[in-house]
N, C-alpha and C positions, 0 to 999 in steps of 0.2 A: 469546473469544480464539482466534486462528488461528495455527498455527505450521507452519513448513516449514524443512527443512535441506537445503542444496545445497552440496557441496564444503566442508564444515565451517563454513559460514556459516548460522547459524540466524536466521530472521526471524520475529518475533512481531508480530501486528497486533491492535489493540484498537479497534474502531470504536465511535462513540457518536453517537446522534442529537442534533442541536442544535435543540431545540424553539423556543428564543428567536430563532433566526435563520431559521427555516422559516415559510412561509406557505402552508398547504395550499389556501386559497382562490385563490391565485395559481399553484398547481402549482409551488411552490418548496420543496424539501426539502433540508436541509443536514446533513451529517455531518462530524465530526472523526474522524480516525484517528491513533492513535499507533503508530509502528513502532519496534521495537527490533531492531538487528542485532548479533549476537554472533559474534565470530571464535573458533571452537573448534578451529581448525587450528594448525599450527606456523609458518605463514608470514604475513608482513604483507601486507595487501591494501588497495586503495583503491577506493571506489565512484566510478565515472566518470559513468555515465548512468543514467537511469530510463526505463522504458516502462510505461504504464498502459493497460489495456483495461477500460473501464467500460461496463456494460450496464444500462440501466434496465428497469423492469418491462414495458415495451412492446417490448423488443428493440432499442431505439436504442443505438448504440455510439458512445462517444467514445474517441479514442486520444490519449494525451499522451506526448510524448517530450521529453527535455531533459537538460541537464547537471546532474549531482548531485541533491541533495535539499535543499530549503529554503535554496538559495544556497550549499551546502557540498558538497565532495567529500571526505568523511571518510576518514582513514587509520586502519585497525584493525590493531594489532599483535596477536599471539597473546594471547588472553584478554581483549582489549578489547571494549567495546560502544559503540554509538552509538544514541541515541534522539531521535526528532523527532516533531512533530505537524503534520499538514496537514489539508486538508479537501476535500470534494467536494460538489457540488450536482447534484440531479436534478430532472426535472419529474414524476417518479412517486414514490410513497411507499416504494418499495423498489428494490433493484438489487443488482448484484454487481460487485466489482472484482478484478482480478488483474493480474499484470505481471511484469517482470523488472528486475533491476539488472545493469548491465554493470560488472564488477569487473576489476581488474588486479593482478597480483603485482608485487613489486619487480623481477622479471626481465623484466617487460613482457608476460607471458602474460595475455591477456584471456579472460574467461569470463563466462557469464550465470548468475545465481542466480534461482531462482523465488520470487516473492512468492506466498504462499498465496492461493487464492481466498477472499474474505471477503464476507459478506452485509451489505448496508445495509438496515436495517429501521427503519421508523418506527411509532409508535403508530397512525397513520392507515392502515396497510396492512390490506387486507381479508384476514382469515384464512379459509383454505379447508381443509376436512378432506381428508386423503389418501384 
């Protein structure tokens, strides 16, 4: 589990390798990740946009931008939380993801919150001693 708090919004990420959807012989590795956003502040906020920076084990980068998450732009009042599950596929058995969510307050102030860097690891990953 990976956690980060920006401007009273806590994001927790739990990635999970999906063996049944992956095919290492075809260089196809799939993960699901569950994200929980918690509004620990005093103001209502809304998630407007997402940005993902995904890097595989060979250093190849994918960038994903779009409105909301899983077709929603959730509104979080003080004390509320929102959880969703999505997925990512790579051509390597490991990688990392990070990104940002663009949020807005009821007054229209926009700001970015950081999604914590999290690791995508599969059982096929070559383990190397430090």
